[in-house]
C-alpha positions as CSV (number, residue, x, y, z in Angstrom):
1,M,45.3,58.5,115.1
2,T,45.9,61.7,113.3
3,R,49.9,62.7,113.6
4,N,52.0,65.3,112.0
5,T,55.5,65.0,112.0
6,H,58.0,67.8,111.1
7,T,61.6,67.5,110.8
8,V,63.7,70.5,112.0
9,K,66.9,70.8,110.0
10,P,70.2,72.5,110.6
11,S,70.9,75.4,108.2
12,S,74.5,75.5,108.5
13,H,77.6,74.4,110.9
14,E,77.4,77.8,113.0
15,A,75.8,77.4,116.5
16,I,72.2,76.9,116.6
17,D,70.2,79.6,118.5
18,A,66.5,78.8,118.7
19,R,65.7,81.5,121.4
20,G,62.3,83.1,120.6
21,K,61.5,80.4,118.2
22,I,61.0,77.3,120.3
23,P,59.7,77.4,123.9
24,E,62.0,76.6,126.9
25,S,59.5,74.1,128.1
26,W,56.2,72.8,126.7
27,A,54.9,72.4,130.3
28,C,51.9,74.7,131.1
29,I,53.3,77.2,133.6
30,D,50.3,77.1,135.7
31,C,49.4,73.2,136.1
32,G,52.5,71.5,134.7
33,V,50.7,69.3,132.0
34,N,52.9,68.8,129.0
35,T,51.1,70.7,126.0
36,A,53.2,68.9,123.3
37,P,54.2,65.4,124.1
38,G,56.4,64.3,121.2
39,M,58.0,68.0,121.0
40,S,61.5,68.9,122.0
41,N,62.1,72.1,123.8
42,R,64.6,74.8,122.7
43,I,67.7,73.4,124.4
44,Q,66.9,69.9,123.0
45,V,66.4,71.3,119.7
46,E,69.7,73.2,119.7
47,Q,71.4,70.2,121.0
48,G,70.0,68.1,118.3
49,L,70.8,70.3,115.6
50,A,74.3,70.7,116.5
51,T,74.8,66.9,116.8
52,L,73.1,66.7,113.3
53,A,75.5,69.3,111.8
54,L,78.5,67.1,113.0
55,T,77.1,63.8,111.8
56,G,75.6,64.8,108.5
57,E,72.2,63.4,109.6
58,T,68.9,65.2,108.2
59,G,67.0,66.5,111.2
60,V,65.3,66.4,114.3
61,E,61.8,64.7,114.3
62,Q,58.7,66.4,116.1
63,V,55.4,64.9,116.5
64,I,52.0,66.7,117.1
65,N,49.1,64.5,117.7
66,Q,45.6,64.2,119.8
67,Q,47.5,64.7,122.9
68,S,49.1,68.1,121.9
69,E,47.6,71.6,122.6
70,V,50.0,73.6,120.3
71,Y,48.2,76.7,119.2
72,C,48.5,80.4,118.6
73,V,45.9,82.9,119.7
74,K,45.8,86.6,118.9
75,P,48.4,88.8,120.9
76,A,45.7,90.7,122.6
77,I,44.3,87.5,124.1
78,W,47.5,86.3,125.1
79,K,48.4,89.7,126.6
80,S,45.1,89.9,128.3
81,S,46.0,86.4,130.0
82,G,49.0,88.2,131.7
83,M,51.5,86.4,129.4
84,T,54.5,87.9,127.4
85,E,55.7,86.6,124.1
86,M,57.4,83.5,124.7
87,G,56.5,83.7,128.2
88,G,55.8,80.0,128.5
89,C,53.0,77.6,127.6
90,L,49.5,77.7,128.9
91,C,47.2,74.5,128.2
92,I,43.7,75.5,127.0
93,G,42.1,75.3,130.4
94,C,44.7,77.1,132.2
95,L,44.4,79.9,129.5
96,E,40.9,80.0,129.9
97,K,40.8,80.2,133.7
98,R,43.1,83.2,133.4
99,L,40.6,84.8,130.8
100,G,37.6,83.7,132.7
101,R,35.9,82.5,129.8
102,I,35.9,79.9,127.0
103,L,37.7,80.5,124.0
104,T,36.1,80.9,120.6
105,P,37.4,80.4,117.1
106,K,38.0,84.1,116.8
107,D,40.5,84.1,119.5
108,F,43.1,81.9,117.5
109,L,45.0,83.1,114.5
110,R,43.5,81.7,111.6
111,N,46.3,81.7,109.1
112,H,49.0,80.4,111.7
113,P,50.5,77.1,110.7
114,F,49.3,75.7,114.2
115,H,45.8,76.2,113.1
116,S,45.7,73.3,111.0
117,L,47.5,70.8,113.4
118,P,46.0,68.1,115.1
119,G,45.3,68.5,118.9
120,T,43.3,67.5,121.9
121,A,39.4,67.5,121.5
122,R,39.2,70.4,123.7
123,L,41.7,72.6,121.5
124,R,39.9,71.5,118.4
125,S,36.5,72.2,119.8
126,R,37.7,75.9,120.8
127,R,39.4,76.4,117.6
128,D,37.4,74.9,115.2
129,G,33.9,76.0,116.7
130,A,32.4,72.8,117.8
131,W,32.2,73.4,121.4
132,M,32.7,70.8,123.9
133,P,32.9,71.1,127.9
């Protein structure tokens, strides 16, 4: 099983504010599925980093694996689905339902760090071009 882990580290002893950087929730706002099991939401990361700053620990581990649908599409695609930047998460199926079509590799931001992460077979098939239903 491919698994990427990333440790989020505190940058200082000041209050951590991750608004606009980490989703409030990884749950798809349409169907409720967790698009990133193994990842913390904004409040959890802020709390974890605040605790780490006090204890001297090194970071908060985040896991992305084959159950994850963490991706970044082009802003025009996101907007055409009725979403605003940092307006919540959508699983691939719900994004496609909103768009009325199946995603293609051209819809994704190729140079975004999320592009190289593991994910569900459905995400990889759309992002990498090996289509599957």
